[in-house]
PDB file of N, CA, C and O in Angstrom, chain B, residues numbered from 101:
ATOM      1  N   MET B 101     -25.665  15.944 -24.348  1.00  0.00           N
ATOM      2  CA  MET B 101     -24.983  16.566 -23.230  1.00  0.00           C
ATOM      3  C   MET B 101     -23.871  15.684 -22.671  1.00  0.00           C
ATOM      4  O   MET B 101     -22.820  16.191 -22.279  1.00  0.00           O
ATOM      5  N   ALA B 102     -24.087  14.386 -22.630  1.00  0.00           N
ATOM      6  CA  ALA B 102     -23.057  13.491 -22.095  1.00  0.00           C
ATOM      7  C   ALA B 102     -21.800  13.529 -22.957  1.00  0.00           C
ATOM      8  O   ALA B 102     -20.684  13.506 -22.438  1.00  0.00           O
ATOM      9  N   ALA B 103     -21.984  13.588 -24.267  1.00  0.00           N
ATOM     10  CA  ALA B 103     -20.829  13.621 -25.167  1.00  0.00           C
ATOM     11  C   ALA B 103     -19.988  14.868 -24.909  1.00  0.00           C
ATOM     12  O   ALA B 103     -18.759  14.806 -24.944  1.00  0.00           O
ATOM     13  N   ARG B 104     -20.632  15.983 -24.654  1.00  0.00           N
ATOM     14  CA  ARG B 104     -19.907  17.223 -24.384  1.00  0.00           C
ATOM     15  C   ARG B 104     -19.091  17.087 -23.098  1.00  0.00           C
ATOM     16  O   ARG B 104     -17.948  17.539 -23.040  1.00  0.00           O
ATOM     17  N   LYS B 105     -19.667  16.472 -22.076  1.00  0.00           N
ATOM     18  CA  LYS B 105     -18.961  16.271 -20.804  1.00  0.00           C
ATOM     19  C   LYS B 105     -17.740  15.378 -21.022  1.00  0.00           C
ATOM     20  O   LYS B 105     -16.659  15.678 -20.515  1.00  0.00           O
ATOM     21  N   TYR B 106     -17.899  14.297 -21.764  1.00  0.00           N
ATOM     22  CA  TYR B 106     -16.775  13.401 -22.034  1.00  0.00           C
ATOM     23  C   TYR B 106     -15.689  14.112 -22.831  1.00  0.00           C
ATOM     24  O   TYR B 106     -14.501  13.902 -22.588  1.00  0.00           O
ATOM     25  N   GLN B 107     -16.089  14.948 -23.777  1.00  0.00           N
ATOM     26  CA  GLN B 107     -15.115  15.699 -24.556  1.00  0.00           C
ATOM     27  C   GLN B 107     -14.336  16.658 -23.657  1.00  0.00           C
ATOM     28  O   GLN B 107     -13.115  16.762 -23.770  1.00  0.00           O
ATOM     29  N   GLU B 108     -15.033  17.351 -22.777  1.00  0.00           N
ATOM     30  CA  GLU B 108     -14.363  18.273 -21.852  1.00  0.00           C
ATOM     31  C   GLU B 108     -13.393  17.529 -20.938  1.00  0.00           C
ATOM     32  O   GLU B 108     -12.290  18.009 -20.676  1.00  0.00           O
ATOM     33  N   ASP B 109     -13.803  16.356 -20.453  1.00  0.00           N
ATOM     34  CA  ASP B 109     -12.926  15.546 -19.603  1.00  0.00           C
ATOM     35  C   ASP B 109     -11.678  15.114 -20.365  1.00  0.00           C
ATOM     36  O   ASP B 109     -10.569  15.180 -19.834  1.00  0.00           O
ATOM     37  N   SER B 110     -11.857  14.677 -21.598  1.00  0.00           N
ATOM     38  CA  SER B 110     -10.701  14.215 -22.375  1.00  0.00           C
ATOM     39  C   SER B 110      -9.740  15.365 -22.663  1.00  0.00           C
ATOM     40  O   SER B 110      -8.527  15.161 -22.693  1.00  0.00           O
ATOM     41  N   LEU B 111     -10.260  16.556 -22.873  1.00  0.00           N
ATOM     42  CA  LEU B 111      -9.397  17.706 -23.138  1.00  0.00           C
ATOM     43  C   LEU B 111      -8.530  18.046 -21.921  1.00  0.00           C
ATOM     44  O   LEU B 111      -7.412  18.538 -22.075  1.00  0.00           O
ATOM     45  N   LYS B 112      -9.033  17.791 -20.734  1.00  0.00           N
ATOM     46  CA  LYS B 112      -8.243  18.031 -19.523  1.00  0.00           C
ATOM     47  C   LYS B 112      -7.023  17.108 -19.490  1.00  0.00           C
ATOM     48  O   LYS B 112      -5.930  17.537 -19.120  1.00  0.00           O
ATOM     49  N   VAL B 113      -7.204  15.866 -19.868  1.00  0.00           N
ATOM     50  CA  VAL B 113      -6.088  14.914 -19.888  1.00  0.00           C
ATOM     51  C   VAL B 113      -5.140  15.243 -21.037  1.00  0.00           C
ATOM     52  O   VAL B 113      -3.923  15.174 -20.871  1.00  0.00           O
ATOM     53  N   ILE B 114      -5.673  15.593 -22.177  1.00  0.00           N
ATOM     54  CA  ILE B 114      -4.834  15.949 -23.317  1.00  0.00           C
ATOM     55  C   ILE B 114      -3.946  17.141 -22.979  1.00  0.00           C
ATOM     56  O   ILE B 114      -2.795  17.203 -23.412  1.00  0.00           O
ATOM     57  N   ALA B 115      -4.470  18.079 -22.214  1.00  0.00           N
ATOM     58  CA  ALA B 115      -3.660  19.231 -21.802  1.00  0.00           C
ATOM     59  C   ALA B 115      -2.471  18.789 -20.956  1.00  0.00           C
ATOM     60  O   ALA B 115      -1.391  19.371 -21.056  1.00  0.00           O
ATOM     61  N   LEU B 116      -2.657  17.771 -20.129  1.00  0.00           N
ATOM     62  CA  LEU B 116      -1.557  17.268 -19.300  1.00  0.00           C
ATOM     63  C   LEU B 116      -0.489  16.577 -20.148  1.00  0.00           C
ATOM     64  O   LEU B 116       0.689  16.598 -19.792  1.00  0.00           O
ATOM     65  N   LEU B 117      -0.882  15.971 -21.254  1.00  0.00           N
ATOM     66  CA  LEU B 117       0.077  15.290 -22.122  1.00  0.00           C
ATOM     67  C   LEU B 117       1.141  16.244 -22.660  1.00  0.00           C
ATOM     68  O   LEU B 117       2.268  15.833 -22.936  1.00  0.00           O
ATOM     69  N   GLY B 118       0.786  17.495 -22.806  1.00  0.00           N
ATOM     70  CA  GLY B 118       1.714  18.469 -23.346  1.00  0.00           C
ATOM     71  C   GLY B 118       2.589  19.146 -22.303  1.00  0.00           C
ATOM     72  O   GLY B 118       3.325  20.079 -22.626  1.00  0.00           O
ATOM     73  N   LYS B 119       2.521  18.695 -21.071  1.00  0.00           N
ATOM     74  CA  LYS B 119       3.282  19.329 -19.985  1.00  0.00           C
ATOM     75  C   LYS B 119       4.373  18.414 -19.449  1.00  0.00           C
ATOM     76  O   LYS B 119       4.557  18.315 -18.236  1.00  0.00           O
ATOM     77  N   ALA B 120       5.087  17.754 -20.327  1.00  0.00           N
ATOM     78  CA  ALA B 120       6.110  16.793 -19.907  1.00  0.00           C
ATOM     79  C   ALA B 120       7.158  17.432 -19.002  1.00  0.00           C
ATOM     80  O   ALA B 120       7.601  16.805 -18.039  1.00  0.00           O
ATOM     81  N   ALA B 121       7.556  18.648 -19.287  1.00  0.00           N
ATOM     82  CA  ALA B 121       8.591  19.304 -18.477  1.00  0.00           C
ATOM     83  C   ALA B 121       8.147  19.473 -17.027  1.00  0.00           C
ATOM     84  O   ALA B 121       8.980  19.483 -16.122  1.00  0.00           O
ATOM     85  N   ARG B 122       6.864  19.602 -16.805  1.00  0.00           N
ATOM     86  CA  ARG B 122       6.329  19.723 -15.434  1.00  0.00           C
ATOM     87  C   ARG B 122       6.599  18.447 -14.629  1.00  0.00           C
ATOM     88  O   ARG B 122       6.747  18.503 -13.408  1.00  0.00           O
ATOM     89  N   TYR B 123       6.661  17.313 -15.303  1.00  0.00           N
ATOM     90  CA  TYR B 123       6.773  16.022 -14.625  1.00  0.00           C
ATOM     91  C   TYR B 123       8.177  15.428 -14.639  1.00  0.00           C
ATOM     92  O   TYR B 123       8.354  14.289 -14.208  1.00  0.00           O
ATOM     93  N   GLY B 124       9.143  16.130 -15.101  1.00  0.00           N
ATOM     94  CA  GLY B 124      10.506  15.604 -15.101  1.00  0.00           C
ATOM     95  C   GLY B 124      11.374  16.351 -16.070  1.00  0.00           C
ATOM     96  O   GLY B 124      12.204  17.170 -15.676  1.00  0.00           O
ATOM     97  N   ASN B 125      11.185  16.072 -17.337  1.00  0.00           N
ATOM     98  CA  ASN B 125      11.889  16.803 -18.384  1.00  0.00           C
ATOM     99  C   ASN B 125      11.039  16.765 -19.646  1.00  0.00           C
ATOM    100  O   ASN B 125      10.057  16.025 -19.714  1.00  0.00           O
ATOM    101  N   SER B 126      11.401  17.534 -20.613  1.00  0.00           N
ATOM    102  CA  SER B 126      10.567  17.637 -21.810  1.00  0.00           C
ATOM    103  C   SER B 126      10.566  16.366 -22.649  1.00  0.00           C
ATOM    104  O   SER B 126       9.790  16.255 -23.598  1.00  0.00           O
ATOM    105  N   ASN B 127      11.418  15.412 -22.314  1.00  0.00           N
ATOM    106  CA  ASN B 127      11.493  14.146 -23.052  1.00  0.00           C
ATOM    107  C   ASN B 127      10.720  13.018 -22.388  1.00  0.00           C
ATOM    108  O   ASN B 127      10.601  11.944 -22.978  1.00  0.00           O
ATOM    109  N   CYS B 128      10.193  13.215 -21.193  1.00  0.00           N
ATOM    110  CA  CYS B 128       9.526  12.089 -20.525  1.00  0.00           C
ATOM    111  C   CYS B 128       8.187  11.800 -21.198  1.00  0.00           C
ATOM    112  O   CYS B 128       7.525  12.700 -21.715  1.00  0.00           O
ATOM    113  N   ASP B 129       7.811  10.543 -21.178  1.00  0.00           N
ATOM    114  CA  ASP B 129       6.623  10.067 -21.874  1.00  0.00           C
ATOM    115  C   ASP B 129       5.418  10.089 -20.922  1.00  0.00           C
ATOM    116  O   ASP B 129       5.237   9.178 -20.115  1.00  0.00           O
ATOM    117  N   VAL B 130       4.610  11.129 -21.028  1.00  0.00           N
ATOM    118  CA  VAL B 130       3.467  11.313 -20.140  1.00  0.00           C
ATOM    119  C   VAL B 130       2.397  10.257 -20.421  1.00  0.00           C
ATOM    120  O   VAL B 130       1.776   9.739 -19.493  1.00  0.00           O
ATOM    121  N   GLY B 131       2.185   9.942 -21.680  1.00  0.00           N
ATOM    122  CA  GLY B 131       1.161   8.951 -22.036  1.00  0.00           C
ATOM    123  C   GLY B 131       1.425   7.591 -21.410  1.00  0.00           C
ATOM    124  O   GLY B 131       0.513   6.969 -20.864  1.00  0.00           O
ATOM    125  N   LYS B 132       2.654   7.130 -21.484  1.00  0.00           N
ATOM    126  CA  LYS B 132       3.003   5.844 -20.876  1.00  0.00           C
ATOM    127  C   LYS B 132       2.859   5.911 -19.365  1.00  0.00           C
ATOM    128  O   LYS B 132       2.421   4.943 -18.742  1.00  0.00           O
ATOM    129  N   ALA B 133       3.220   7.037 -18.770  1.00  0.00           N
ATOM    130  CA  ALA B 133       3.089   7.185 -17.324  1.00  0.00           C
ATOM    131  C   ALA B 133       1.617   7.126 -16.908  1.00  0.00           C
ATOM    132  O   ALA B 133       1.292   6.544 -15.872  1.00  0.00           O
ATOM    133  N   ILE B 134       0.737   7.716 -17.695  1.00  0.00           N
ATOM    134  CA  ILE B 134      -0.700   7.660 -17.384  1.00  0.00           C
ATOM    135  C   ILE B 134      -1.187   6.216 -17.428  1.00  0.00           C
ATOM    136  O   ILE B 134      -1.929   5.777 -16.549  1.00  0.00           O
ATOM    137  N   LEU B 135      -0.769   5.480 -18.453  1.00  0.00           N
ATOM    138  CA  LEU B 135      -1.176   4.075 -18.539  1.00  0.00           C
ATOM    139  C   LEU B 135      -0.655   3.276 -17.350  1.00  0.00           C
ATOM    140  O   LEU B 135      -1.373   2.436 -16.807  1.00  0.00           O
ATOM    141  N   GLU B 136       0.581   3.528 -16.941  1.00  0.00           N
ATOM    142  CA  GLU B 136       1.131   2.838 -15.771  1.00  0.00           C
ATOM    143  C   GLU B 136       0.334   3.170 -14.516  1.00  0.00           C
ATOM    144  O   GLU B 136       0.075   2.292 -13.693  1.00  0.00           O
ATOM    145  N   LEU B 137      -0.059   4.440 -14.365  1.00  0.00           N
ATOM    146  CA  LEU B 137      -0.849   4.833 -13.197  1.00  0.00           C
ATOM    147  C   LEU B 137      -2.228   4.170 -13.195  1.00  0.00           C
ATOM    148  O   LEU B 137      -2.827   3.984 -12.136  1.00  0.00           O
ATOM    149  N   LYS B 138      -2.726   3.818 -14.368  1.00  0.00           N
ATOM    150  CA  LYS B 138      -3.997   3.092 -14.473  1.00  0.00           C
ATOM    151  C   LYS B 138      -3.816   1.583 -14.302  1.00  0.00           C
ATOM    152  O   LYS B 138      -4.792   0.833 -14.303  1.00  0.00           O
ATOM    153  N   GLY B 139      -2.556   1.140 -14.154  1.00  0.00           N
ATOM    154  CA  GLY B 139      -2.296  -0.275 -13.941  1.00  0.00           C
ATOM    155  C   GLY B 139      -2.035  -1.074 -15.200  1.00  0.00           C
ATOM    156  O   GLY B 139      -2.118  -2.302 -15.177  1.00  0.00           O
ATOM    157  N   VAL B 140      -1.722  -0.407 -16.294  1.00  0.00           N
ATOM    158  CA  VAL B 140      -1.440  -1.080 -17.554  1.00  0.00           C
ATOM    159  C   VAL B 140       0.082  -1.151 -17.728  1.00  0.00           C
ATOM    160  O   VAL B 140       0.712  -0.136 -18.028  1.00  0.00           O
ATOM    161  N   PRO B 141       0.679  -2.331 -17.545  1.00  0.00           N
ATOM    162  CA  PRO B 141       2.136  -2.451 -17.686  1.00  0.00           C
ATOM    163  C   PRO B 141       2.529  -2.516 -19.157  1.00  0.00           C
ATOM    164  O   PRO B 141       2.276  -3.519 -19.824  1.00  0.00           O
ATOM    165  N   ILE B 142       3.139  -1.462 -19.661  1.00  0.00           N
ATOM    166  CA  ILE B 142       3.473  -1.417 -21.084  1.00  0.00           C
ATOM    167  C   ILE B 142       4.964  -1.310 -21.347  1.00  0.00           C
ATOM    168  O   ILE B 142       5.386  -1.255 -22.502  1.00  0.00           O
ATOM    169  N   GLY B 143       5.760  -1.280 -20.300  1.00  0.00           N
ATOM    170  CA  GLY B 143       7.197  -1.243 -20.485  1.00  0.00           C
ATOM    171  C   GLY B 143       7.736   0.169 -20.657  1.00  0.00           C
ATOM    172  O   GLY B 143       6.979   1.139 -20.679  1.00  0.00           O
ATOM    173  N   PRO B 144       9.051   0.268 -20.776  1.00  0.00           N
ATOM    174  CA  PRO B 144       9.686   1.587 -20.869  1.00  0.00           C
ATOM    175  C   PRO B 144       9.462   2.230 -22.240  1.00  0.00           C
ATOM    176  O   PRO B 144       9.192   1.539 -23.222  1.00  0.00           O
ATOM    177  N   PRO B 145       9.576   3.553 -22.293  1.00  0.00           N
ATOM    178  CA  PRO B 145       9.433   4.234 -23.581  1.00  0.00           C
ATOM    179  C   PRO B 145      10.653   4.003 -24.468  1.00  0.00           C
ATOM    180  O   PRO B 145      11.744   3.720 -23.975  1.00  0.00           O
ATOM    181  N   ARG B 146      10.461   4.125 -25.765  1.00  0.00           N
ATOM    182  CA  ARG B 146      11.572   4.024 -26.713  1.00  0.00           C
ATOM    183  C   ARG B 146      12.255   5.380 -26.845  1.00  0.00           C
ATOM    184  O   ARG B 146      11.644   6.426 -26.624  1.00  0.00           O
ATOM    185  N   LEU B 147      13.517   5.342 -27.205  1.00  0.00           N
ATOM    186  CA  LEU B 147      14.255   6.579 -27.446  1.00  0.00           C
ATOM    187  C   LEU B 147      13.603   7.339 -28.587  1.00  0.00           C
ATOM    188  O   LEU B 147      13.132   6.706 -29.532  1.00  0.00           O
ATOM    189  N   PRO B 148      13.552   8.611 -28.551  1.00  0.00           N
ATOM    190  CA  PRO B 148      14.229   9.551 -27.664  1.00  0.00           C
ATOM    191  C   PRO B 148      13.452   9.872 -26.394  1.00  0.00           C
ATOM    192  O   PRO B 148      13.892  10.712 -25.609  1.00  0.00           O
ATOM    193  N   ARG B 149      12.317   9.232 -26.174  1.00  0.00           N
ATOM    194  CA  ARG B 149      11.546   9.475 -24.955  1.00  0.00           C
ATOM    195  C   ARG B 149      12.270   8.877 -23.749  1.00  0.00           C
ATOM    196  O   ARG B 149      13.027   7.915 -23.880  1.00  0.00           O
ATOM    197  N   ALA B 150      12.028   9.455 -22.587  1.00  0.00           N
ATOM    198  CA  ALA B 150      12.655   8.990 -21.352  1.00  0.00           C
ATOM    199  C   ALA B 150      11.568   8.605 -20.351  1.00  0.00           C
ATOM    200  O   ALA B 150      10.464   9.149 -20.390  1.00  0.00           O
ATOM    201  N   PRO B 151      11.877   7.670 -19.459  1.00  0.00           N
ATOM    202  CA  PRO B 151      10.892   7.345 -18.431  1.00  0.00           C
ATOM    203  C   PRO B 151      10.689   8.532 -17.485  1.00  0.00           C
ATOM    204  O   PRO B 151      11.593   9.342 -17.279  1.00  0.00           O
ATOM    205  N   MET B 152       9.507   8.615 -16.926  1.00  0.00           N
ATOM    206  CA  MET B 152       9.201   9.694 -16.000  1.00  0.00           C
ATOM    207  C   MET B 152       9.725   9.336 -14.610  1.00  0.00           C
ATOM    208  O   MET B 152       9.526   8.212 -14.149  1.00  0.00           O
ATOM    209  N   PRO B 153      10.390  10.273 -13.940  1.00  0.00           N
ATOM    210  CA  PRO B 153      10.868   9.995 -12.583  1.00  0.00           C
ATOM    211  C   PRO B 153       9.691   9.799 -11.626  1.00  0.00           C
ATOM    212  O   PRO B 153       8.586  10.274 -11.890  1.00  0.00           O
ATOM    213  N   GLU B 154       9.928   9.106 -10.526  1.00  0.00           N
ATOM    214  CA  GLU B 154       8.869   8.813  -9.553  1.00  0.00           C
ATOM    215  C   GLU B 154       8.222  10.091  -9.012  1.00  0.00           C
ATOM    216  O   GLU B 154       7.013  10.130  -8.782  1.00  0.00           O
ATOM    217  N   GLU B 155       9.034  11.139  -8.810  1.00  0.00           N
ATOM    218  CA  GLU B 155       8.469  12.406  -8.325  1.00  0.00           C
ATOM    219  C   GLU B 155       7.490  12.976  -9.349  1.00  0.00           C
ATOM    220  O   GLU B 155       6.452  13.533  -8.990  1.00  0.00           O
ATOM    221  N   GLY B 156       7.832  12.830 -10.619  1.00  0.00           N
ATOM    222  CA  GLY B 156       6.963  13.294 -11.690  1.00  0.00           C
ATOM    223  C   GLY B 156       5.671  12.500 -11.737  1.00  0.00           C
ATOM    224  O   GLY B 156       4.601  13.061 -11.972  1.00  0.00           O
ATOM    225  N   LYS B 157       5.764  11.182 -11.512  1.00  0.00           N
ATOM    226  CA  LYS B 157       4.557  10.346 -11.503  1.00  0.00           C
ATOM    227  C   LYS B 157       3.634  10.736 -10.357  1.00  0.00           C
ATOM    228  O   LYS B 157       2.413  10.737 -10.513  1.00  0.00           O
ATOM    229  N   ALA B 158       4.213  11.066  -9.208  1.00  0.00           N
ATOM    230  CA  ALA B 158       3.399  11.484  -8.066  1.00  0.00           C
ATOM    231  C   ALA B 158       2.661  12.785  -8.396  1.00  0.00           C
ATOM    232  O   ALA B 158       1.482  12.928  -8.074  1.00  0.00           O
ATOM    233  N   LEU B 159       3.350  13.726  -9.034  1.00  0.00           N
ATOM    234  CA  LEU B 159       2.725  14.984  -9.421  1.00  0.00           C
ATOM    235  C   LEU B 159       1.666  14.758 -10.494  1.00  0.00           C
ATOM    236  O   LEU B 159       0.599  15.371 -10.455  1.00  0.00           O
ATOM    237  N   LEU B 160       1.957  13.884 -11.448  1.00  0.00           N
ATOM    238  CA  LEU B 160       0.990  13.555 -12.494  1.00  0.00           C
ATOM    239  C   LEU B 160      -0.253  12.923 -11.884  1.00  0.00           C
ATOM    240  O   LEU B 160      -1.372  13.264 -12.268  1.00  0.00           O
ATOM    241  N   ARG B 161      -0.071  12.008 -10.938  1.00  0.00           N
ATOM    242  CA  ARG B 161      -1.216  11.381 -10.267  1.00  0.00           C
ATOM    243  C   ARG B 161      -2.081  12.454  -9.610  1.00  0.00           C
ATOM    244  O   ARG B 161      -3.307  12.419  -9.719  1.00  0.00           O
ATOM    245  N   LYS B 162      -1.449  13.397  -8.935  1.00  0.00           N
ATOM    246  CA  LYS B 162      -2.181  14.484  -8.270  1.00  0.00           C
ATOM    247  C   LYS B 162      -2.969  15.298  -9.298  1.00  0.00           C
ATOM    248  O   LYS B 162      -4.140  15.610  -9.079  1.00  0.00           O
ATOM    249  N   ASP B 163      -2.330  15.639 -10.413  1.00  0.00           N
ATOM    250  CA  ASP B 163      -3.005  16.415 -11.455  1.00  0.00           C
ATOM    251  C   ASP B 163      -4.172  15.636 -12.055  1.00  0.00           C
ATOM    252  O   ASP B 163      -5.228  16.209 -12.322  1.00  0.00           O
ATOM    253  N   LEU B 164      -3.987  14.335 -12.267  1.00  0.00           N
ATOM    254  CA  LEU B 164      -5.067  13.505 -12.812  1.00  0.00           C
ATOM    255  C   LEU B 164      -6.221  13.383 -11.823  1.00  0.00           C
ATOM    256  O   LEU B 164      -7.387  13.383 -12.218  1.00  0.00           O
ATOM    257  N   GLU B 165      -5.891  13.278 -10.543  1.00  0.00           N
ATOM    258  CA  GLU B 165      -6.943  13.227  -9.525  1.00  0.00           C
ATOM    259  C   GLU B 165      -7.738  14.525  -9.500  1.00  0.00           C
ATOM    260  O   GLU B 165      -8.955  14.507  -9.320  1.00  0.00           O
ATOM    261  N   GLU B 166      -7.054  15.649  -9.679  1.00  0.00           N
ATOM    262  CA  GLU B 166      -7.736  16.948  -9.677  1.00  0.00           C
ATOM    263  C   GLU B 166      -8.742  17.077 -10.810  1.00  0.00           C
ATOM    264  O   GLU B 166      -9.767  17.740 -10.650  1.00  0.00           O
ATOM    265  N   VAL B 167      -8.468  16.457 -11.947  1.00  0.00           N
ATOM    266  CA  VAL B 167      -9.430  16.526 -13.054  1.00  0.00           C
ATOM    267  C   VAL B 167     -10.429  15.372 -13.009  1.00  0.00           C
ATOM    268  O   VAL B 167     -11.292  15.271 -13.881  1.00  0.00           O
ATOM    269  N   GLY B 168     -10.323  14.500 -12.004  1.00  0.00           N
ATOM    270  CA  GLY B 168     -11.276  13.406 -11.841  1.00  0.00           C
ATOM    271  C   GLY B 168     -10.999  12.190 -12.692  1.00  0.00           C
ATOM    272  O   GLY B 168     -11.881  11.347 -12.853  1.00  0.00           O
ATOM    273  N   PHE B 169      -9.816  12.069 -13.237  1.00  0.00           N
ATOM    274  CA  PHE B 169      -9.478  10.997 -14.179  1.00  0.00           C
ATOM    275  C   PHE B 169      -9.744   9.598 -13.626  1.00  0.00           C
ATOM    276  O   PHE B 169     -10.248   8.740 -14.350  1.00  0.00           O
ATOM    277  N   PHE B 170      -9.421   9.357 -12.384  1.00  0.00           N
ATOM    278  CA  PHE B 170      -9.539   8.003 -11.838  1.00  0.00           C
ATOM    279  C   PHE B 170     -10.973   7.626 -11.464  1.00  0.00           C
ATOM    280  O   PHE B 170     -11.228   6.492 -11.057  1.00  0.00           O
ATOM    281  N   THR B 171     -11.898   8.557 -11.597  1.00  0.00           N
ATOM    282  CA  THR B 171     -13.304   8.255 -11.294  1.00  0.00           C
ATOM    283  C   THR B 171     -14.134   8.045 -12.540  1.00  0.00           C
ATOM    284  O   THR B 171     -15.325   7.751 -12.435  1.00  0.00           O
ATOM    285  N   TRP B 172     -13.541   8.188 -13.732  1.00  0.00           N
ATOM    286  CA  TRP B 172     -14.311   8.022 -14.965  1.00  0.00           C
ATOM    287  C   TRP B 172     -14.524   6.573 -15.255  1.00  0.00           C
ATOM    288  O   TRP B 172     -15.153   6.230 -16.255  1.00  0.00           O
TER     289      TRP B 172
END
């Protein structure tokens, strides 16, 4: 049962990875932004990816909080 719960949780985050346009533009790197929000400094994305604007990061943080990401 625990494995199923973890799988469901991971699918919620994976769904957010595909919504780059929601957070800025379709080229912004959602994965790197998630790592930055977790406190992992990994530097800017390589081209053709673009950094996520601060407004997008705030919205991403809200979406991640809604799925419980920061409590796992």
